[in-house]
Jmol script that loads the backbone (N, CA, C; Angstrom):
load data "model"
ATOM      1  N   MET A   1      70.724-146.064 146.400  1.00  0.00           N
ATOM      2  CA  MET A   1      71.111-144.404 146.688  1.00  0.00           C
ATOM      3  C   MET A   1      69.768-143.617 147.666  1.00  0.00           C
ATOM      4  N   ALA A   2      68.809-143.166 146.562  1.00  0.00           N
ATOM      5  CA  ALA A   2      68.120-142.663 147.633  1.00  0.00           C
ATOM      6  C   ALA A   2      67.727-143.216 149.355  1.00  0.00           C
ATOM      7  N   THR A   3      67.375-144.425 149.424  1.00  0.00           N
ATOM      8  CA  THR A   3      67.655-144.812 150.649  1.00  0.00           C
ATOM      9  C   THR A   3      68.662-144.936 151.530  1.00  0.00           C
ATOM     10  N   ASP A   4      69.557-145.209 151.200  1.00  0.00           N
ATOM     11  CA  ASP A   4      71.032-144.254 151.426  1.00  0.00           C
ATOM     12  C   ASP A   4      70.917-142.841 151.814  1.00  0.00           C
ATOM     13  N   ALA A   5      70.549-142.358 151.319  1.00  0.00           N
ATOM     14  CA  ALA A   5      70.486-140.814 151.617  1.00  0.00           C
ATOM     15  C   ALA A   5      69.060-140.318 152.356  1.00  0.00           C
ATOM     16  N   PHE A   6      68.262-141.340 152.635  1.00  0.00           N
ATOM     17  CA  PHE A   6      67.201-140.944 153.357  1.00  0.00           C
ATOM     18  C   PHE A   6      68.017-141.523 155.222  1.00  0.00           C
ATOM     19  N   ARG A   7      68.646-142.784 154.966  1.00  0.00           N
ATOM     20  CA  ARG A   7      69.175-143.070 156.494  1.00  0.00           C
ATOM     21  C   ARG A   7      70.374-142.251 156.619  1.00  0.00           C
ATOM     22  N   SER A   8      70.862-141.543 155.433  1.00  0.00           N
ATOM     23  CA  SER A   8      71.622-140.557 155.924  1.00  0.00           C
ATOM     24  C   SER A   8      71.467-139.499 156.751  1.00  0.00           C
ATOM     25  N   LEU A   9      69.921-139.234 156.889  1.00  0.00           N
ATOM     26  CA  LEU A   9      69.267-137.560 157.760  1.00  0.00           C
ATOM     27  C   LEU A   9      68.505-137.873 158.190  1.00  0.00           C
ATOM     28  N   PRO A  10      68.603-138.367 159.789  1.00  0.00           N
ATOM     29  CA  PRO A  10      67.758-138.513 160.140  1.00  0.00           C
ATOM     30  C   PRO A  10      67.126-137.357 161.385  1.00  0.00           C
ATOM     31  N   THR A  11      66.451-136.604 160.472  1.00  0.00           N
ATOM     32  CA  THR A  11      66.254-135.197 160.719  1.00  0.00           C
ATOM     33  C   THR A  11      65.202-135.152 162.160  1.00  0.00           C
ATOM     34  N   TYR A  12      64.455-135.943 162.529  1.00  0.00           N
ATOM     35  CA  TYR A  12      63.897-136.252 164.319  1.00  0.00           C
ATOM     36  C   TYR A  12      65.245-135.977 165.025  1.00  0.00           C
ATOM     37  N   GLN A  13      66.155-136.555 164.609  1.00  0.00           N
ATOM     38  CA  GLN A  13      67.073-136.631 165.375  1.00  0.00           C
ATOM     39  C   GLN A  13      68.095-135.078 165.698  1.00  0.00           C
ATOM     40  N   PHE A  14      68.032-134.619 164.493  1.00  0.00           N
ATOM     41  CA  PHE A  14      68.864-133.526 164.366  1.00  0.00           C
ATOM     42  C   PHE A  14      67.990-132.652 165.505  1.00  0.00           C
ATOM     43  N   LEU A  15      66.603-132.461 165.033  1.00  0.00           N
ATOM     44  CA  LEU A  15      66.225-131.662 165.576  1.00  0.00           C
ATOM     45  C   LEU A  15      66.052-132.044 167.045  1.00  0.00           C
ATOM     46  N   ALA A  16      65.440-133.025 167.442  1.00  0.00           N
ATOM     47  CA  ALA A  16      66.067-133.338 168.823  1.00  0.00           C
ATOM     48  C   ALA A  16      67.318-132.508 169.970  1.00  0.00           C
ATOM     49  N   SER A  17      68.244-132.804 169.497  1.00  0.00           N
ATOM     50  CA  SER A  17      69.719-132.583 169.415  1.00  0.00           C
ATOM     51  C   SER A  17      69.809-131.157 170.035  1.00  0.00           C
ATOM     52  N   ALA A  18      68.546-130.283 169.427  1.00  0.00           N
ATOM     53  CA  ALA A  18      68.874-129.016 169.554  1.00  0.00           C
ATOM     54  C   ALA A  18      67.621-128.954 170.841  1.00  0.00           C
ATOM     55  N   GLY A  19      67.135-129.985 171.374  1.00  0.00           N
ATOM     56  CA  GLY A  19      65.555-129.295 172.197  1.00  0.00           C
ATOM     57  C   GLY A  19      64.619-129.363 171.293  1.00  0.00           C
ATOM     58  N   ILE A  20      64.406-129.440 169.915  1.00  0.00           N
ATOM     59  CA  ILE A  20      63.296-129.208 169.432  1.00  0.00           C
ATOM     60  C   ILE A  20      62.366-130.406 168.718  1.00  0.00           C
ATOM     61  N   LYS A  21      61.829-131.049 169.666  1.00  0.00           N
ATOM     62  CA  LYS A  21      60.587-131.761 169.552  1.00  0.00           C
ATOM     63  C   LYS A  21      59.272-132.185 169.462  1.00  0.00           C
ATOM     64  N   PRO A  22      58.321-132.564 168.441  1.00  0.00           N
ATOM     65  CA  PRO A  22      57.056-132.562 167.676  1.00  0.00           C
ATOM     66  C   PRO A  22      56.290-132.296 169.430  1.00  0.00           C
ATOM     67  N   ASN A  23      55.673-131.119 169.387  1.00  0.00           N
ATOM     68  CA  ASN A  23      54.417-130.413 170.734  1.00  0.00           C
ATOM     69  C   ASN A  23      53.217-129.995 169.766  1.00  0.00           C
ATOM     70  N   LYS A  24      51.978-130.555 170.390  1.00  0.00           N
ATOM     71  CA  LYS A  24      50.673-129.300 169.976  1.00  0.00           C
ATOM     72  C   LYS A  24      50.641-128.410 170.033  1.00  0.00           C
ATOM     73  N   THR A  25      51.190-127.554 171.019  1.00  0.00           N
ATOM     74  CA  THR A  25      51.249-125.934 171.205  1.00  0.00           C
ATOM     75  C   THR A  25      52.374-125.411 170.941  1.00  0.00           C
ATOM     76  N   LYS A  26      53.870-125.853 171.340  1.00  0.00           N
ATOM     77  CA  LYS A  26      54.973-125.236 171.215  1.00  0.00           C
ATOM     78  C   LYS A  26      55.546-124.549 169.723  1.00  0.00           C
ATOM     79  N   THR A  27      56.001-123.259 169.900  1.00  0.00           N
ATOM     80  CA  THR A  27      56.206-123.198 168.271  1.00  0.00           C
ATOM     81  C   THR A  27      57.454-122.838 168.101  1.00  0.00           C
ATOM     82  N   TYR A  28      57.915-122.617 166.856  1.00  0.00           N
ATOM     83  CA  TYR A  28      59.881-122.313 166.748  1.00  0.00           C
ATOM     84  C   TYR A  28      60.174-121.752 165.911  1.00  0.00           C
ATOM     85  N   SER A  29      61.112-121.126 165.181  1.00  0.00           N
ATOM     86  CA  SER A  29      61.083-119.621 164.436  1.00  0.00           C
ATOM     87  C   SER A  29      62.178-120.838 163.210  1.00  0.00           C
ATOM     88  N   LEU A  30      62.100-119.911 162.119  1.00  0.00           N
ATOM     89  CA  LEU A  30      62.432-120.938 161.188  1.00  0.00           C
ATOM     90  C   LEU A  30      64.299-120.919 161.012  1.00  0.00           C
ATOM     91  N   ASP A  31      64.738-119.737 162.030  1.00  0.00           N
ATOM     92  CA  ASP A  31      66.343-120.042 162.503  1.00  0.00           C
ATOM     93  C   ASP A  31      66.351-120.880 163.437  1.00  0.00           C
ATOM     94  N   GLN A  32      65.755-121.692 164.243  1.00  0.00           N
ATOM     95  CA  GLN A  32      65.581-122.222 165.215  1.00  0.00           C
ATOM     96  C   GLN A  32      66.201-123.128 164.130  1.00  0.00           C
ATOM     97  N   LEU A  33      65.148-124.072 163.707  1.00  0.00           N
ATOM     98  CA  LEU A  33      64.638-125.352 162.663  1.00  0.00           C
ATOM     99  C   LEU A  33      66.174-125.428 161.760  1.00  0.00           C
ATOM    100  N   LEU A  34      66.444-124.068 161.338  1.00  0.00           N
ATOM    101  CA  LEU A  34      66.908-124.837 159.937  1.00  0.00           C
ATOM    102  C   LEU A  34      68.668-124.700 161.014  1.00  0.00           C
ATOM    103  N   SER A  35      68.815-123.867 161.727  1.00  0.00           N
ATOM    104  CA  SER A  35      70.126-123.474 162.571  1.00  0.00           C
ATOM    105  C   SER A  35      70.143-125.202 162.784  1.00  0.00           C
ATOM    106  N   ALA A  36      69.660-126.027 164.138  1.00  0.00           N
ATOM    107  CA  ALA A  36      69.976-127.364 164.503  1.00  0.00           C
ATOM    108  C   ALA A  36      69.875-128.120 163.511  1.00  0.00           C
ATOM    109  N   ILE A  37      68.993-128.092 162.240  1.00  0.00           N
ATOM    110  CA  ILE A  37      69.925-129.062 161.135  1.00  0.00           C
ATOM    111  C   ILE A  37      70.801-128.864 160.648  1.00  0.00           C
ATOM    112  N   LYS A  38      71.223-127.667 160.112  1.00  0.00           N
ATOM    113  CA  LYS A  38      72.495-127.449 159.333  1.00  0.00           C
ATOM    114  C   LYS A  38      74.187-127.699 160.552  1.00  0.00           C
ATOM    115  N   SER A  39      73.283-127.735 161.845  1.00  0.00           N
ATOM    116  CA  SER A  39      74.318-127.798 162.681  1.00  0.00           C
ATOM    117  C   SER A  39      74.634-129.026 162.381  1.00  0.00           C
ATOM    118  N   ALA A  40      73.774-130.106 162.154  1.00  0.00           N
ATOM    119  CA  ALA A  40      74.064-131.907 162.399  1.00  0.00           C
ATOM    120  C   ALA A  40      74.331-132.218 160.842  1.00  0.00           C
ATOM    121  N   HIS A  41      73.654-131.228 160.021  1.00  0.00           N
ATOM    122  CA  HIS A  41      73.778-132.281 158.741  1.00  0.00           C
ATOM    123  C   HIS A  41      75.357-131.294 158.158  1.00  0.00           C
ATOM    124  N   GLY A  42      75.031-129.686 158.238  1.00  0.00           N
ATOM    125  CA  GLY A  42      76.420-129.314 157.515  1.00  0.00           C
ATOM    126  C   GLY A  42      75.985-128.280 156.545  1.00  0.00           C
ATOM    127  N   PHE A  43      74.460-128.779 156.395  1.00  0.00           N
ATOM    128  CA  PHE A  43      73.571-128.125 154.452  1.00  0.00           C
ATOM    129  C   PHE A  43      72.640-127.486 155.293  1.00  0.00           C
ATOM    130  N   LEU A  44      71.949-126.279 154.291  1.00  0.00           N
ATOM    131  CA  LEU A  44      70.591-125.755 154.475  1.00  0.00           C
ATOM    132  C   LEU A  44      69.712-126.604 153.651  1.00  0.00           C
ATOM    133  N   PRO A  45      68.299-127.408 154.156  1.00  0.00           N
ATOM    134  CA  PRO A  45      67.565-127.466 153.649  1.00  0.00           C
ATOM    135  C   PRO A  45      66.119-126.832 153.251  1.00  0.00           C
ATOM    136  N   ALA A  46      65.332-127.013 152.693  1.00  0.00           N
ATOM    137  CA  ALA A  46      64.310-126.162 152.516  1.00  0.00           C
ATOM    138  C   ALA A  46      63.353-126.659 153.275  1.00  0.00           C
ATOM    139  N   LEU A  47      62.225-125.676 153.896  1.00  0.00           N
ATOM    140  CA  LEU A  47      61.204-126.067 154.815  1.00  0.00           C
ATOM    141  C   LEU A  47      59.913-126.081 154.257  1.00  0.00           C
ATOM    142  N   SER A  48      59.093-126.410 154.633  1.00  0.00           N
ATOM    143  CA  SER A  48      58.001-126.399 154.168  1.00  0.00           C
ATOM    144  C   SER A  48      56.882-126.368 155.143  1.00  0.00           C
ATOM    145  N   CYS A  49      55.934-125.560 155.214  1.00  0.00           N
ATOM    146  CA  CYS A  49      54.907-125.505 155.617  1.00  0.00           C
ATOM    147  C   CYS A  49      53.581-125.659 155.288  1.00  0.00           C
ATOM    148  N   LYS A  50      52.657-126.245 156.183  1.00  0.00           N
ATOM    149  CA  LYS A  50      50.957-126.350 155.468  1.00  0.00           C
ATOM    150  C   LYS A  50      50.159-125.750 156.682  1.00  0.00           C
ATOM    151  N   ASN A  51      49.508-124.629 157.330  1.00  0.00           N
ATOM    152  CA  ASN A  51      48.537-124.318 158.034  1.00  0.00           C
ATOM    153  C   ASN A  51      49.419-124.091 159.316  1.00  0.00           C
ATOM    154  N   GLY A  52      50.762-123.292 159.151  1.00  0.00           N
ATOM    155  CA  GLY A  52      51.278-122.742 160.276  1.00  0.00           C
ATOM    156  C   GLY A  52      52.410-124.100 160.908  1.00  0.00           C
ATOM    157  N   ALA A  53      52.210-125.209 160.249  1.00  0.00           N
ATOM    158  CA  ALA A  53      52.587-126.586 160.468  1.00  0.00           C
ATOM    159  C   ALA A  53      54.029-127.202 159.982  1.00  0.00           C
ATOM    160  N   LEU A  54      55.029-127.141 160.625  1.00  0.00           N
ATOM    161  CA  LEU A  54      55.992-127.776 159.631  1.00  0.00           C
ATOM    162  C   LEU A  54      55.238-129.396 158.945  1.00  0.00           C
ATOM    163  N   ASN A  55      55.389-128.867 157.056  1.00  0.00           N
ATOM    164  CA  ASN A  55      54.794-130.127 156.965  1.00  0.00           C
ATOM    165  C   ASN A  55      56.047-131.261 155.673  1.00  0.00           C
ATOM    166  N   SER A  56      57.237-130.890 155.321  1.00  0.00           N
ATOM    167  CA  SER A  56      58.175-131.083 154.932  1.00  0.00           C
ATOM    168  C   SER A  56      59.422-130.653 154.729  1.00  0.00           C
ATOM    169  N   ILE A  57      60.388-131.393 154.656  1.00  0.00           N
ATOM    170  CA  ILE A  57      61.616-130.609 154.621  1.00  0.00           C
ATOM    171  C   ILE A  57      62.780-131.753 153.584  1.00  0.00           C
ATOM    172  N   SER A  58      63.093-130.493 152.694  1.00  0.00           N
ATOM    173  CA  SER A  58      64.154-131.097 151.487  1.00  0.00           C
ATOM    174  C   SER A  58      64.939-130.813 151.467  1.00  0.00           C
ATOM    175  N   TYR A  59      66.049-132.068 151.026  1.00  0.00           N
ATOM    176  CA  TYR A  59      67.863-131.865 150.857  1.00  0.00           C
ATOM    177  C   TYR A  59      67.708-131.724 149.850  1.00  0.00           C
ATOM    178  N   TYR A  60      68.791-131.022 149.154  1.00  0.00           N
ATOM    179  CA  TYR A  60      69.084-130.912 148.009  1.00  0.00           C
ATOM    180  C   TYR A  60      70.578-131.777 148.065  1.00  0.00           C
ATOM    181  N   PHE A  61      71.170-132.453 146.862  1.00  0.00           N
ATOM    182  CA  PHE A  61      72.380-133.125 146.532  1.00  0.00           C
ATOM    183  C   PHE A  61      72.666-133.403 145.117  1.00  0.00           C
ATOM    184  N   ASN A  62      74.167-133.373 144.876  1.00  0.00           N
ATOM    185  CA  ASN A  62      74.591-133.001 143.264  1.00  0.00           C
ATOM    186  C   ASN A  62      74.822-134.628 143.487  1.00  0.00           C
ATOM    187  N   LEU A  63      75.016-135.154 142.249  1.00  0.00           N
ATOM    188  CA  LEU A  63      75.136-136.812 141.928  1.00  0.00           C
ATOM    189  C   LEU A  63      76.595-136.710 141.296  1.00  0.00           C
ATOM    190  N   GLN A  64      77.680-137.031 142.355  1.00  0.00           N
ATOM    191  CA  GLN A  64      78.817-137.012 141.147  1.00  0.00           C
ATOM    192  C   GLN A  64      79.081-138.615 141.037  1.00  0.00           C
ATOM    193  N   GLY A  65      79.296-139.090 139.824  1.00  0.00           N
ATOM    194  CA  GLY A  65      80.001-140.425 139.013  1.00  0.00           C
ATOM    195  C   GLY A  65      78.085-140.233 138.540  1.00  0.00           C
ATOM    196  N   THR A  66      78.040-141.703 138.556  1.00  0.00           N
ATOM    197  CA  THR A  66      76.814-142.540 137.573  1.00  0.00           C
ATOM    198  C   THR A  66      75.925-142.916 138.361  1.00  0.00           C
ATOM    199  N   VAL A  67      74.721-143.461 138.676  1.00  0.00           N
ATOM    200  CA  VAL A  67      73.557-143.845 139.308  1.00  0.00           C
ATOM    201  C   VAL A  67      73.992-144.366 140.182  1.00  0.00           C
ATOM    202  N   MET A  68      74.323-145.817 139.542  1.00  0.00           N
ATOM    203  CA  MET A  68      74.810-147.006 140.052  1.00  0.00           C
ATOM    204  C   MET A  68      75.638-146.992 140.983  1.00  0.00           C
ATOM    205  N   SER A  69      76.988-145.924 140.941  1.00  0.00           N
ATOM    206  CA  SER A  69      78.180-146.480 141.836  1.00  0.00           C
ATOM    207  C   SER A  69      78.735-144.481 142.081  1.00  0.00           C
ATOM    208  N   GLY A  70      77.805-143.565 141.733  1.00  0.00           N
ATOM    209  CA  GLY A  70      77.860-142.212 142.371  1.00  0.00           C
ATOM    210  C   GLY A  70      78.007-142.411 143.821  1.00  0.00           C
ATOM    211  N   THR A  71      78.547-140.955 144.406  1.00  0.00           N
ATOM    212  CA  THR A  71      77.811-140.405 145.287  1.00  0.00           C
ATOM    213  C   THR A  71      77.704-139.407 145.531  1.00  0.00           C
ATOM    214  N   LEU A  72      76.560-138.776 146.301  1.00  0.00           N
ATOM    215  CA  LEU A  72      75.363-137.740 146.746  1.00  0.00           C
ATOM    216  C   LEU A  72      76.381-136.863 147.560  1.00  0.00           C
ATOM    217  N   VAL A  73      76.347-135.688 146.926  1.00  0.00           N
ATOM    218  CA  VAL A  73      77.266-134.621 147.723  1.00  0.00           C
ATOM    219  C   VAL A  73      75.997-133.551 147.851  1.00  0.00           C
ATOM    220  N   PRO A  74      75.499-133.400 149.109  1.00  0.00           N
ATOM    221  CA  PRO A  74      74.549-132.566 149.527  1.00  0.00           C
ATOM    222  C   PRO A  74      74.861-130.766 149.278  1.00  0.00           C
ATOM    223  N   PHE A  75      73.895-130.196 148.976  1.00  0.00           N
ATOM    224  CA  PHE A  75      74.350-128.179 149.136  1.00  0.00           C
ATOM    225  C   PHE A  75      73.216-127.662 150.167  1.00  0.00           C
ATOM    226  N   ASP A  76      73.247-126.083 149.997  1.00  0.00           N
ATOM    227  CA  ASP A  76      72.723-125.869 150.492  1.00  0.00           C
ATOM    228  C   ASP A  76      71.174-125.395 149.436  1.00  0.00           C
ATOM    229  N   THR A  77      70.442-125.471 150.127  1.00  0.00           N
ATOM    230  CA  THR A  77      68.594-125.095 149.243  1.00  0.00           C
ATOM    231  C   THR A  77      69.042-123.783 148.270  1.00  0.00           C
ATOM    232  N   PRO A  78      68.035-123.838 147.146  1.00  0.00           N
ATOM    233  CA  PRO A  78      68.771-123.222 146.398  1.00  0.00           C
ATOM    234  C   PRO A  78      67.405-122.267 146.132  1.00  0.00           C
ATOM    235  N   LYS A  79      66.381-122.671 147.211  1.00  0.00           N
ATOM    236  CA  LYS A  79      65.487-121.375 147.406  1.00  0.00           C
ATOM    237  C   LYS A  79      64.858-121.998 148.833  1.00  0.00           C
ATOM    238  N   ARG A  80      64.393-120.987 148.675  1.00  0.00           N
ATOM    239  CA  ARG A  80      63.130-120.778 150.282  1.00  0.00           C
ATOM    240  C   ARG A  80      62.075-121.657 150.199  1.00  0.00           C
ATOM    241  N   GLY A  81      61.521-122.233 151.362  1.00  0.00           N
ATOM    242  CA  GLY A  81      60.505-123.140 151.420  1.00  0.00           C
ATOM    243  C   GLY A  81      59.612-121.977 151.986  1.00  0.00           C
ATOM    244  N   THR A  82      58.291-122.651 151.891  1.00  0.00           N
ATOM    245  CA  THR A  82      57.002-121.649 152.196  1.00  0.00           C
ATOM    246  C   THR A  82      56.576-121.471 154.016  1.00  0.00           C
ATOM    247  N   CYS A  83      57.387-121.859 154.654  1.00  0.00           N
ATOM    248  CA  CYS A  83      57.579-121.640 156.140  1.00  0.00           C
ATOM    249  C   CYS A  83      57.370-120.578 156.761  1.00  0.00           C
ATOM    250  N   PRO A  84      57.064-119.703 157.413  1.00  0.00           N
ATOM    251  CA  PRO A  84      57.133-118.487 158.026  1.00  0.00           C
ATOM    252  C   PRO A  84      58.069-118.250 158.443  1.00  0.00           C
ATOM    253  N   LYS A  85      58.254-117.276 159.254  1.00  0.00           N
ATOM    254  CA  LYS A  85      60.166-116.843 159.762  1.00  0.00           C
ATOM    255  C   LYS A  85      59.542-117.032 161.395  1.00  0.00           C
ATOM    256  N   THR A  86      58.313-117.115 162.026  1.00  0.00           N
ATOM    257  CA  THR A  86      57.261-117.164 163.338  1.00  0.00           C
ATOM    258  C   THR A  86      57.120-118.024 163.331  1.00  0.00           C
ATOM    259  N   GLY A  87      56.361-119.071 164.622  1.00  0.00           N
ATOM    260  CA  GLY A  87      55.420-119.002 164.608  1.00  0.00           C
ATOM    261  C   GLY A  87      55.238-120.666 164.415  1.00  0.00           C
ATOM    262  N   ILE A  88      56.378-121.401 163.849  1.00  0.00           N
ATOM    263  CA  ILE A  88      56.156-122.631 163.021  1.00  0.00           C
ATOM    264  C   ILE A  88      55.755-123.814 164.208  1.00  0.00           C
ATOM    265  N   LYS A  89      54.511-124.723 164.057  1.00  0.00           N
ATOM    266  CA  LYS A  89      54.491-125.431 164.882  1.00  0.00           C
ATOM    267  C   LYS A  89      55.488-127.037 164.087  1.00  0.00           C
ATOM    268  N   TYR A  90      55.714-128.069 165.057  1.00  0.00           N
ATOM    269  CA  TYR A  90      56.625-128.842 164.805  1.00  0.00           C
ATOM    270  C   TYR A  90      55.356-130.091 165.455  1.00  0.00           C
ATOM    271  N   LEU A  91      54.110-130.643 164.919  1.00  0.00           N
ATOM    272  CA  LEU A  91      53.415-131.611 165.386  1.00  0.00           C
ATOM    273  C   LEU A  91      53.673-132.811 165.980  1.00  0.00           C
ATOM    274  N   PRO A  92      52.826-133.544 166.829  1.00  0.00           N
ATOM    275  CA  PRO A  92      53.534-135.334 166.475  1.00  0.00           C
ATOM    276  C   PRO A  92      53.008-135.358 165.698  1.00  0.00           C
ATOM    277  N   LYS A  93      53.442-136.630 164.726  1.00  0.00           N
ATOM    278  CA  LYS A  93      52.534-137.731 163.618  1.00  0.00           C
ATOM    279  C   LYS A  93      51.313-137.799 164.756  1.00  0.00           C
ATOM    280  N   ALA A  94      50.801-137.896 163.788  1.00  0.00           N
ATOM    281  CA  ALA A  94      49.358-138.566 163.491  1.00  0.00           C
ATOM    282  C   ALA A  94      49.310-140.126 163.222  1.00  0.00           C
ATOM    283  N   ASN A  95      48.484-140.708 164.300  1.00  0.00           N
ATOM    284  CA  ASN A  95      48.641-141.884 163.287  1.00  0.00           C
ATOM    285  C   ASN A  95      47.383-142.999 163.115  1.00  0.00           C
TER     286      ASN A  95
END
end "model"
wireframe off; spacefill off
backbone 0.3
color backbone group
């Protein structure tokens, strides 16, 4: 079930479709990032930053039914992440 959820959330594509791509110098606002994800996924995740850079994205789901045969139902984040409102870096992955 977790693998299916992960595959259904191509975050890089969500952001890229809004013109947001990893870059060492460009910064984005929290609204830009959240808007791009919400327009593609339909729900708001929590964005966490470390040292001014996007570090993780947490999506939230409720489980309807059992773990073996249930369905994950997305919902908006119940809490705000740690990213500032402006100046967020979306850095390329390090090798």
